N, C-alpha and C positions, 0 to 999 in steps of 0.2 A: 849458361850464365854462371859466372864464378863470383864467389864472395857474397856479401850481403849489401843491401842498399844503404848508402850513407848520405848524409847531407853533403851536397856538392860544393866544391870550390872550383872556380873557373880556371882553366888552363890556357896557355898561349896557343893560338891557332894559326899555323902557317898556311900558305896557299896549297891547295890540293884539289883532286878531282871532285867535282860537284855532281850531285844526282840524288834521287830519293825514290822511295817506294810507293808513290801514289801518282795518280793523274797521268798514267802512261798512255801513249797512243794505243788505239785498239789493236788487237792481235796478240797471239801467244809467243811468236818467235822472239820478240824482244821485250816480253813482259817481265813482271816481277815475281811470278809464281815460283820459279826455280829457287830464288834466294829465300823466299818466304817459307819454303818447305823445311828449312833447317831448324832443328829443335830450339836453338837459342832464340830464334825470332818469336816462336810461340811463347817461350818462357818470359821474354821481356814484356810482351803485350798482355799475357795472362796476369803477370804481377800487377800491372796498372789497373786492369779491370777488377781484380780481386781486392786490391788496395782500396779503390773507391767504394767497392761493395762493403768492405769491412768497416769503413767509416760510417756506414749507415746511409750512404748517399745513392745507392742503386735503387732509386725509386721506380714506380711502375711504368713511367714513360721515359724512354731513352732514345737518344739519337746516336747512331754510329755514323759519324761524318767522314766522308771519303772512304766508304766501306770497301771499295774494290770488289774482289771476288767473294767476300763474305767470311774471311778467316777470323776477323775480330768479332763479327756478328755472332759467330759460333761461340766464342769465348764469353760474350755477353749473355747469350742464352743459357750457357752452362751455369754462370753465376746466378742468373735469375731463377733457374730451376731450384736452387737450394733455398731461395728466399721468397718463393711464391711467383705467380704469373704476373706478366706485365705486357707492355707493347713496345716494340723496337721499330724506329724509323731508320732504315738503312739508306743513306743518301750518297749519291756519287754522280759526277758529271759525265761519266762514260756509260753509254747504253750497253755496250758489249760487256763491260765489267758487271753491270747490274744483271744482265742475262746470265752470266756465270754464277753470280750470287744466287739467283733464283733457282738455277739447276742444283746448286749445292745445298741450299737451305729450303726445306719444305714446311717449316713451322708456320702455323696460322697466326702467330703473334708478331710476325715481321711484316712491315709495310715497306716496299721498295720505292724509293723516290728519286727521280732524275732531276738533278740540279746541282748548282755550285754552292760552295760555302759562303760566297759573297752575297747570296740571296736566301740564306737559310730561313729568315723570318717569314718569307713568302711561301715556304715549302712545307713547314711543319707547324703544329700548334704548340702551345706552351708545354714544356717537358721538365723533367726533374734532373736529368743528367745528359751531358754531351760528352761522348768519347771520340777523340780525334787523334788517331794513331798514325804516326809516320808520314805526316803530310804538311804540317804547319810551316816547315822550312820552304815549301814550294809556293806559299802564298805571298804574293807581292805586296798587297795592302793588308798587313796583319791587323792593324787597328780596326779596319772595316769589318774583317771577319770576326774579331773578338767582340765588336759591338753587336754584330748579328747574333752571335752565340748568347751574348748577355740578354738580348731581347727575348729569346725563346726560353730561357731558363726562368723558372718560377722562384719564389722566395726560398732561400736555403738550398738552391740547386748547386750542382757541381759540374765543373769542367775538368776533364782529365785528358791530357795530351802527352805525346812523347815524340822524340826525334833523335836521330844520331847525327844530324847535321847542325851543329851549333858551335859556338866558340867555347872550346874546352873538350871537344869530342875525342881528341887524340891523347892517349896515354903518353906522358913524357918519354921521349926516346924513340917513339914509333913514327913521328912525322915524316922522317926521311923515306920510309917505305912508300908512302903515297907519291912522293916526288919521284923516286926511282921508278915506280911502276909507270907513271905517265911518260917519263923520259924514255924508258926502254920501249914502250909501246909506240911512241913517236918515231924512235929510231927504226923500229921494225917496219913501220909503214913507209918511211922515207926510203929505206933500202929496196922497197918494192914499188917505188914511184908514186906513192900516195902522199900528198902534202898535208901538213897539219898547221893550222893557224891558232896560236895561243891567244886566248881572250880572257878577260876577267869574268867573274861570276855574273850571270844575268841578275837583274833586280829581284826576280823571284827566288834566287838562291842566296840572298843576303842572310848570313848566319848571325844569330843573336846570342848573346851571353845569357845565362839564367837570370841575372839581375835585370837585364833589358826586357826579358819576357815578363818579369814580375812588375816592372814599371808600366809596361803596356797593359797588363791585366788590371792594375790599380786604376789606370786611366779610363778603362772601360767599366769600372764599377765593381770589380771583383775584390774579395777580401780573403784573408787567411791563406795566402799562396804558400805552398811548400814544394820543394823540388829535391830530387835525389838523383844520384848517378849510379848506373849499373854498369859494371865492367863485363864485357862480352869478348870471348876469344873467337876471332874470325879465322876459320880454316882456309887453306888454299882452295878447297872445293867451293866453299861459300863465296870466296872472292871471285873465282871464275864465274860463278852464277850471277853475282851483281854486275860483273863486267859484261854480261850479255843483255843487261837492261838498257833500254833505249835512252832514258834520261841520264843514266850514268855515263854512257858512251858519249852523248852529246856534250856533257859537262867536261869530261876528261879530254876528249879529242874533238873539239868543235869543228864542224864542217866536213868531217870524215864520214863516208857512207857507213851505215850501221853494220853491214856484214864485215867490212874491212876493220872497223873499230873493234867489233866483238872478237874477231880472230886475233887481232894484235894484243888485246888485253888478256885473252886466254893464254896466248903463247908466252907472255912476259910476267905473269903474276908470280910464278915460282922463282924465276931468276931475281926478281925485285925483292922477294922475301929473303933470299940468300944474301943479296947486296946489303940488306938492312940487319943481317944476323938474326932474323926471325924465322926459325926453322919449322916450327909447328903451327903457331897461330899468330895473328896480329891483334893485340888487345885494342879495344875501342870502347868508348863510353856511350851509353844511351841516357838521354835526359828524360826523366819522368816528372811531370808537373801536375799538381792538383790545386784548383782554386774554387772558392765558394762565392755564391751571391748572398747579399744580406738576407737575413731571415725575415 
């Protein structure tokens, strides 16, 4: 992660491959774990967890929503250790992801809960903090989920979420890389007799501007919304890894078998970087958001 967090200004967002790091189909082959192993991914999420903790918001009862294999849960536990013990509800819709999280985390203060964000108020009691990393862009009915989060947060509670799929995620001048990458991958497939059908983003992949998120939060009863942009440099290796993730493949190359799509994206990421004159990394922004409930 490069630079320091600053108050964000929205950027123009062109069409580009969609996808995200949560709610993946079961199985490791096309999972998100390879991309999540890169240090910048840990840095981005640690910043959000430590930020909400530094504001005095990391109360004793915390939800890690869309916890996946438990990487964010570990960051929450580390922040809690410095401030006293508490209880974490790790919630995810995938039983296999929860099983991975259980194998990874043995802490007695973590409760693993199977269920979706749309039904959160039925899954957990009232809590002090909800941490929702790298998944809100996948939610089709964002207002419903924010209403559910609002229901479970007590007075003065905090919601902290982030995403790298939003209007403004591309650093100006880098948009063409994403177009070149998809174009080259489609050409690679067609040369091998695999057809590609271009489609628009699915409803669950509707990207929001920070101001649109702020308006949604206000409509759900949240106050004091603040947001920041973090610039991250995505290496060719990390882009190869996200190109193996099922939801990224399905967004970039709809209708293409996962094995074929993964290979096409792997083979073409470096040529696309050269096309865009990005020889080392592709800069991209992560949106970090914190909102509070009335005291």
